[in-house]
KELOPA-763707 format. One line per field, with one value per residue: residue in one letter; x, y, z of N, C-alpha, C, CB in turn. Coordinates in pm, whole numbers. Glycine has a CB too. Layout:
res <- c(a|...)
n_x <- c(X|...)
n_y <- c(Y|...)
n_z <- c(Z|...)
ca_x <- c(X|...)
ca_y <- c(Y|...)
ca_z <- c(Z|...)
c_x <- c(X|...)
c_y <- c(Y|...)
c_z <- c(Z|...)
cb_x <- c(X|...)
cb_y <- c(Y|...)
cb_z <- c(Z|...)
//
This chain:
res <- c(x|x|x|x|x|x|x|x|x|x|x|x|x|x|x|x|x|x|x|x|x|x|x|x|x|x|x|x|x|x|x|x|x|x|x|x|x|x|x|x|x|x|x|x|x|x|x|x|x|x|x|x|x|x|x|x|x|x|x|x|x|x|x|x|x|x|x|x|x|x|x|x|x|x|x|x|x)
n_x <- c(11336|11137|10808|10569|10233|10025|9827|9845|10046|9918|9733|9917|10032|9792|9798|9695|9792|9917|10160|10307|10253|10409|10646|10693|10671|10906|11092|11095|11145|11394|11530|11596|11701|11533|11293|11285|11267|11038|10852|10871|10769|10485|10386|10418|10257|10013|10012|9929|9689|9514|9514|9399|9370|9473|9302|9501|9669|9503|9446|9712|9763|9530|9654|9871|9776|9629|9856|9933|9716|9695|9968|9876|9661|9811|9991|9773|9727)
n_y <- c(12167|11916|11887|11618|11481|11290|11167|11150|10964|10723|10665|10612|10364|10217|10203|10403|10640|10905|10912|11140|11215|10991|11087|11289|11176|10954|11180|11287|11072|11050|11256|11253|11015|10991|11068|10824|10628|10686|10660|10344|10270|10355|10229|9965|9982|10056|9832|9612|9728|9666|9368|9064|9101|9051|9099|9228|9364|9530|9719|9834|9920|10106|10290|10369|10487|10696|10868|10924|11053|11278|11370|11476|11639|11841|11946|12069|12284)
n_z <- c(15049|14988|15041|15130|15086|15275|15213|14952|14932|15042|14817|14630|14743|14710|14424|14270|14152|13942|13679|13685|13983|14072|13992|14157|14412|14401|14373|14603|14770|14721|14865|15092|15357|15566|15471|15297|15484|15661|15431|15395|15678|15649|15455|15532|15764|15613|15458|15618|15698|15504|15506|15676|16010|16351|16691|16866|16672|16523|16717|16746|16478|16479|16646|16526|16255|16370|16463|16184|16094|16254|16171|15932|15976|16093|15915|15726|15847)
ca_x <- c(11296|11016|10673|10477|10105|10015|9713|9902|10119|9793|9697|10052|10027|9684|9828|9613|9860|9944|10285|10380|10260|10514|10775|10698|10677|11028|11173|11058|11215|11536|11575|11686|11690|11414|11175|11280|11225|10886|10787|10870|10710|10386|10386|10412|10115|9931|9957|9866|9554|9438|9494|9306|9470|9430|9286|9608|9742|9415|9501|9824|9701|9485|9723|9953|9660|9602|9960|9926|9615|9768|10061|9790|9611|9916|10032|9693|9711)
ca_y <- c(12059|11895|11796|11515|11462|11169|11121|11097|10811|10638|10656|10545|10240|10168|10204|10504|10764|10903|10926|11269|11186|10908|11118|11383|11088|10924|11272|11328|10976|11041|11394|11205|10863|11028|11028|10703|10565|10752|10557|10226|10253|10399|10134|9885|10028|10073|9698|9587|9755|9579|9221|9029|9115|9004|9208|9307|9435|9645|9834|9888|9998|10209|10419|10392|10552|10820|10953|10958|11143|11391|11437|11524|11754|11919|11962|12100|12404)
ca_z <- c(15099|14931|15134|15059|15122|15337|15135|14782|14947|15044|14674|14570|14782|14634|14303|14193|14134|13784|13646|13751|14110|14093|14010|14262|14519|14404|14398|14768|14844|14684|14917|15213|15437|15650|15379|15274|15626|15642|15324|15439|15776|15640|15378|15618|15787|15489|15395|15747|15708|15388|15530|15804|16111|16493|16763|16901|16545|16472|16839|16701|16351|16505|16703|16399|16176|16501|16435|16073|16081|16339|16091|15804|16019|16137|15764|15682|15938)
c_x <- c(11162|10907|10581|10326|10058|9901|9765|9998|10010|9760|9796|10048|9918|9696|9741|9687|9914|10094|10376|10387|10369|10606|10783|10735|10845|11120|11194|11138|11371|11592|11651|11640|11565|11266|11168|11228|11091|10793|10787|10783|10555|10318|10349|10260|9985|9877|9923|9717|9453|9454|9453|9433|9393|9378|9400|9679|9650|9444|9608|9831|9631|9537|9832|9912|9647|9716|9993|9838|9632|9862|9978|9739|9710|9995|9948|9711|9793)
c_y <- c(12011|11821|11707|11520|11325|11105|11069|10946|10712|10567|10574|10410|10140|10142|10308|10644|10769|10925|11047|11276|11095|10966|11245|11299|11037|11039|11317|11206|11009|11155|11311|11060|10883|11006|10895|10584|10566|10655|10431|10215|10273|10279|9988|9872|9988|9894|9595|9600|9685|9426|9197|9032|9046|9140|9299|9412|9526|9749|9913|9959|10113|10337|10477|10500|10703|10890|11014|11048|11291|11471|11540|11638|11862|11993|12073|12245|12499)
c_z <- c(15041|15044|15066|15154|15187|15253|14976|14830|14968|14900|14616|14616|14727|14493|14209|14177|13982|13772|13707|13903|14178|14103|14113|14386|14508|14397|14576|14849|14837|14748|15004|15262|15526|15616|15341|15385|15653|15573|15366|15553|15745|15530|15416|15700|15679|15464|15525|15758|15611|15430|15627|15906|16266|16543|16790|16754|16500|16558|16775|16559|16362|16570|16597|16318|16258|16458|16291|16032|16161|16255|15960|15833|16034|16009|15719|15735|15910)
cb_x <- c(11294|11044|10563|10561|10037|9988|9603|10048|10231|9668|9688|10197|10022|9589|9819|9472|9980|9859|10280|10305|10150|10536|10838|10563|10552|11047|11118|10856|11181|11566|11463|11673|11839|11424|11175|11400|11283|10887|10854|10993|10768|10401|10491|10522|10128|10044|10083|9921|9542|9512|9585|9209|9516|9560|9237|9719|9784|9260|9573|9910|9615|9412|9803|9951|9500|9610|10063|9921|9494|9854|10161|9675|9546|10009|10006|9591|9729)
cb_y <- c(12078|11808|11895|11341|11486|11181|11252|11259|10797|10733|10790|10615|10250|10249|10071|10528|10777|11026|10929|11400|11140|10824|11144|11463|10960|10838|11381|11323|10834|11039|11518|11314|10819|11157|11098|10690|10632|10895|10551|10186|10331|10550|10142|9920|10183|10152|9623|9673|9890|9603|9145|8857|9297|8934|9170|9189|9339|9618|9761|9790|9925|10173|10382|10279|10445|10774|10888|10873|11069|11330|11309|11436|11732|11824|11826|12020|12379)
cb_z <- c(15233|14799|15202|15059|15011|15494|15128|14682|15083|15088|14602|14619|14909|14647|14265|14269|14243|13697|13513|13709|14130|14020|13871|14278|14501|14312|14306|14811|14789|14530|14983|15343|15547|15669|15258|15235|15740|15547|15192|15462|15872|15608|15335|15693|15791|15342|15282|15842|15695|15224|15525|15798|16117|16595|16870|16968|16422|16469|16990|16708|16283|16550|16851|16313|16184|16691|16476|16018|16127|16460|16028|15758|16132|16221|15667|15699|16070)
//
């Protein structure tokens, strides 16, 4: 089972990954539906993060990012 670093996904969403990194992401996406759904969810959160949002959307986004950061920290331990 391939693991993906969430920081790599954020760079991918921002168009800053190399072709090798894109291949790694695509392999991870093709591995199973859970990875694909995780990718879609995180991309949605990222898109909202870079666009103008309401106060409620900011609160929801902060909660989503808090969850992502917790996953990143858990992954690094």
